[in-house]
C-alpha positions in Angstrom: -14.9 1.2 12.9 -16.8 -2.2 12.4 -16.5 -5.0 9.6 -20.3 -5.1 9.3 -21.8 -3.5 6.4 -22.1 -0.2 7.4 -25.5 1.7 6.9 -24.1 4.5 4.7 -23.1 2.4 2.3 -25.3 4.0 -0.8 -27.6 2.0 -3.5 -25.4 2.0 -6.1 -22.7 1.3 -4.4 -24.2 -1.8 -3.5 -25.4 -2.8 -7.2 -21.5 -1.4 -8.6 -20.2 -4.2 -7.2 -22.9 -7.0 -7.0 -22.6 -7.1 -10.9 -18.8 -7.5 -11.1 -16.1 -10.0 -10.7 -13.2 -8.6 -8.3 -9.3 -9.6 -9.2 -7.5 -8.8 -5.9 -4.4 -9.8 -6.4 -1.7 -9.4 -3.3 -6.1 -9.7 -1.6 -3.9 -12.6 1.2 -1.6 -9.9 2.3 -1.8 -6.6 5.2 -3.6 -4.4 2.7 -5.3 -6.9 0.7 -6.9 -8.4 3.7 -8.7 -4.7 4.5 -9.7 -4.4 0.6 -11.5 -7.8 0.4 -13.4 -7.1 3.6 -14.5 -3.6 2.3 -14.8 -4.8 -0.9 -17.6 -7.4 0.8 -19.2 -4.6 2.5 -20.0 -3.0 0.0 -21.8 -6.0 -2.0 -19.3 -7.7 -4.0 -19.7 -11.8 -3.7 -17.5 -12.8 -6.4 -14.1 -12.4 -5.5 -11.2 -14.1 -6.1 -7.4 -14.0 -4.6 -4.9 -15.4 -7.1 -2.7 -17.2 -3.9 1.1 -17.9 -4.7 1.0 -21.5 -5.0 -0.9 -21.3 -7.9 -0.4 -18.4 -9.7 2.8 -17.5 -9.7 2.6 -13.3 -11.1 6.2 -12.8 -11.9 5.6 -15.4 -14.3 4.3 -14.6 -17.6 2.7 -18.3 -18.3 1.0 -18.5 -14.8 -0.8 -14.6 -15.5 -2.4 -15.8 -18.9 -3.6 -19.1 -16.7 -4.8 -16.7 -14.3 -6.8 -14.8 -16.7 -8.0 -18.3 -18.8 -9.0 -19.6 -15.2 -11.1 -16.4 -13.8 -13.2 -14.9 -17.0 -14.7 -18.6 -18.4 -18.5 -17.4 -18.2 -18.1 -13.6 -18.0 -18.4 -10.7 -19.2 -14.8 -9.4 -19.3 -16.1 -6.3 -18.9 -17.9 -6.6 -15.7 -14.5 -7.6 -13.9 -12.5 -5.2 -11.9 -8.5 -6.3 -11.4 -7.3 -4.7 -7.7 -3.6 -5.2 -8.8 -1.8 -4.7 -4.6 0.5 -7.5 -5.1 4.5 -6.2 -4.6 7.5 -7.5 -3.6 8.3 -4.8 -1.0 10.4 -4.3 2.0 12.1 -1.6 4.2 15.6 0.6 3.6 17.7 -2.8 4.7 15.9 -5.3 2.3 15.2 -2.3 -0.5 19.5 -2.1 0.1 20.0 -6.3 -0.2 17.8 -6.6 -3.1 17.6 -3.9 -5.5 17.1 -6.6 -8.6 14.4 -8.7 -7.0 12.4 -5.6 -5.8 12.6 -4.0 -9.1 12.5 -7.4 -11.0 9.5 -9.1 -9.7 7.0 -5.7 -9.0 8.2 -4.4 -12.9 7.0 -8.2 -14.8 3.9 -8.4 -12.6 2.7 -4.8 -13.0 3.6 -4.9 -16.6 2.1 -8.0 -18.3 -0.9 -8.4 -15.3 -2.5 -5.0 -17.5 -1.3 -6.0 -20.9 -2.8 -9.4 -20.3 -5.9 -7.8 -19.1 -5.7 -5.0 -21.4 -5.6 -8.1 -23.9 -9.0 -9.6 -22.3 -11.4 -7.3 -22.2 -11.1 -6.3 -18.5 -13.5 -3.4 -17.9 -11.2 -2.0 -15.3 -8.2 -2.1 -13.2 -6.7 -0.3 -10.3 -2.7 -0.3 -10.1 -2.0 0.0 -6.9 1.5 2.5 -6.4 3.5 4.1 -4.3 4.8 6.9 -2.4 8.4 5.7 -3.4 7.7 6.6 -7.3 8.2 10.4 -5.8 11.7 12.2 -6.5 14.0 12.3 -3.4 13.7 15.9 -3.2 9.9 16.8 -4.1 8.6 19.3 -2.0 6.5 19.2 0.8 3.7 18.5 -0.1 4.2 15.8 -2.6 2.3 16.6 -5.4 1.0 14.3 -8.3 2.7 16.6 -10.9 5.6 16.4 -9.4 6.1 13.0 -9.6 9.3 13.4 -12.5 10.7 16.4 -11.5 13.4 14.2 -10.2 15.5 10.5 -9.2 14.0 8.6 -6.5 15.1 8.7 -3.3 18.2 5.9 -4.5 17.5 3.0 -1.1 14.5 2.0 -2.9 14.5 3.6 -6.6 14.5 0.4 -8.2 10.7 -0.3 -6.1 9.7 2.7 -6.7 10.8 3.3 -10.0 9.2 -0.2 -11.2 5.7 0.7 -9.7 6.0 3.9 -11.3 5.9 1.9 -14.8 2.2 1.0 -13.9 1.2 4.4 -14.4 2.8 5.1 -17.8 1.9 2.5 -18.5 -1.7 2.4 -17.8 -2.0 6.5 -19.5 -0.2 4.8 -22.7 -3.0 2.1 -22.8 -6.0 4.5 -22.0 -4.6 6.6 -24.9 -3.6 4.3 -27.6 -6.5 1.6 -26.9 -9.1 3.0 -24.4 -8.3 1.0 -21.6 -9.7 2.1 -18.1 -6.7 1.7 -16.0 -6.3 4.1 -13.0 -3.2 4.3 -11.5 -3.3 5.4 -7.0 -0.4 6.1 -5.2 -0.9 5.0 -1.3 1.6 6.8 1.4 3.2 5.0 3.9 0.6 2.4 5.5 0.6 0.9 8.9 -2.0 -1.5 11.4 -3.3 -4.7 12.5 -2.0 -7.7 10.9 1.2 -5.9 9.4 4.3 -7.5 8.2 6.1 -7.6 12.0 9.5 -9.6 10.7 12.4 -7.2 11.7 14.2 -8.3 8.6 11.3 -7.1 5.9 9.0 -4.4 7.8 8.5 -1.4 7.4 9.5 1.9 10.3 6.1 1.1 12.2 5.9 -2.4 13.1 10.0 -2.8 13.5 9.7 -0.1 15.8 6.3 -1.1 18.2 8.0 -4.7 17.7 11.7 -3.2 19.3 10.3 -1.3 22.0 7.8 -3.9 23.3 10.4 -6.4 23.3 13.0 -3.8 25.1 10.9 -2.9 27.3 10.4 -6.6 28.3 13.6 -7.1 28.6 14.2 -4.3 31.0 16.5 -3.0 28.1 18.5 0.4 29.2 18.6 1.8 25.8 17.0 0.9 21.9 18.9 1.7 18.1 16.8 3.1 15.8 17.8 3.3 12.1 19.2 7.5 11.5 19.1 10.3 13.6 15.3 11.1 13.3 15.2 13.8 11.4 13.4 12.4 7.8 9.6 12.9 8.6 7.0 10.5 7.3 3.1 10.8 6.8 1.7 7.7 7.6 -2.2 5.8 6.6 -4.2 3.9 8.1 -4.3 0.2 6.5 -8.5 0.6 6.7 -8.0 3.9 5.6 -6.5 2.7 2.1 -8.7 -0.1 1.6 -11.6 2.2 1.5 -9.6 4.9 -0.5 -9.0 1.8 -2.9 -12.5 0.8 -3.1 -13.7 4.2 -3.9 -11.5 4.9 -6.3 -12.6 1.9 -8.3 -16.6 2.6 -7.3 -16.0 6.1 -8.4 -12.4 7.3 -10.8 -11.7 6.6 -14.3 -8.7 9.2 -15.1 -6.0 9.0 -15.9 -3.7 11.1 -14.0 -2.3 9.3 -11.1 -4.3 10.2 -7.7 -2.4 10.4 -3.9 -3.7 8.6 -0.9 -2.4 10.2 2.0 -3.3 11.1 5.5 -2.6 15.0 5.5 -0.4 14.4 8.5 3.4 14.4 8.7 5.5 13.5 11.4 9.0 13.2 12.2 10.6 10.0 12.8 11.8 10.9 16.3 8.8 12.1 17.3 7.5 9.0 16.3 9.8 7.0 18.1 9.4 8.9 21.0 4.9 8.0 20.5 6.1 4.3 20.7 8.0 4.5 23.9 5.8 6.1 25.2 2.8 3.9 24.3 4.0 0.9 24.5 5.8 1.9 28.4 9.4 1.2 27.7 11.2 3.5 29.9 15.0 3.4 28.5 17.3 5.8 25.6 16.9 6.0 22.4 20.7 5.8 20.5 20.2 6.9 17.1 22.4 5.1 14.6 23.3 8.1 12.7 25.6 6.1 10.3 22.1 4.2 9.2 20.5 5.9 6.0 18.0 8.0 7.0 15.9 7.5 3.4 14.2 10.2 2.1 14.4 13.5 3.8 10.8 14.0 3.9 7.3 12.9 3.0 3.9 14.5 2.8 1.2 14.4 0.5 -0.6 16.7 -0.7 -4.3 15.1 -0.5 -6.4 17.4 -2.3 -7.0 15.1 -5.8 -8.4 12.7 -3.7 -11.2 14.5 -2.3 -12.0 16.2 -5.9 -11.9 13.4 -8.0 -13.9 10.8 -6.2 -15.1 12.2 -2.5 -12.4 11.3 -0.4 -10.5 11.2 2.8 -8.7 9.9 5.4 -10.8 8.8 8.7 -9.2 7.0 11.6 -6.5 10.1 13.2 -2.7 8.8 13.6 -2.7 8.7 17.6 -5.9 6.5 17.4 -4.7 4.1 14.7 -1.2 3.6 16.3 -2.9 2.6 19.2 -5.1 -0.3 17.4 -1.4 -0.9 15.9 -0.2 -1.5 19.6 -3.1 -3.5 20.6 -2.9 -6.3 17.8 0.4 -6.2 18.1 0.7 -8.1 21.2 -3.2 -10.0 21.5 -1.3 -11.5 18.3 2.6 -11.5 19.1 2.9 -16.1 18.6 1.4 -15.5 15.3 3.8 -12.8 13.6 6.8 -13.7 15.6 7.1 -17.5 15.9 
């Protein structure tokens, strides 16, 4: 995929973004960097990224100041907020810092959306998480099943904090006619991911482990859990495309999954990474460590129906690109 403006961008898409000011929280992060690229490809020229050193989005005063600074001289109806910023991490980080994950994500979402409504902002795109789904949701996860049970315990505080943006978006639409939409991306992966072993998710964590174990000539590699859980993964460029497409075309109150529709077990994922990185040793499963949610796979039909979006990148191709990127940029991401 080229980062140059694609030839298939429709004129109405270019017109849509040229007239908009876009505020992208988390725009300097993993997913955010790709969302910024997609916005530019589609004609957006007025993009603002609130950096943490200037705006702490957990602080209500900083959120009010953000809007005061960015809405000067702009018709707020022409402003689109894409809220990607989040305090995130893997199972271990969620278990160590549940209060932080709950408070930070809840306070960011609630106040950002509330102040967007109060300032007359035209559209708010809230990015949720697949962790919002109940622990035993029937697979594939359908958006209508979001409320049939409690989320998987290890990441419930994070998942519920993010899910409150769906409640808020629907309530503000009902009472105020505020145009807020809620998207549910599945686990993301790809170049520029977080490869820090203390906070990374499963794919970057396993890639780094396998590459380093290969270099050391280790005879075995330890992996959390027993390998039985399944996960669905979405290539980060596809996720960015889905978010920007929804921002352009979707103006409804229903939550919408963004996924690939491809489910793989952690065991098979680990074996794929071992093969791709050249690790020759044995995989040792740490069965005393938590597995997390038993299965995770999404019904991705609603995004297709409501705004004509579907993932494009095949999983094996995305994995190759991710591993290549890590090897080429390793000194930058591992210190």
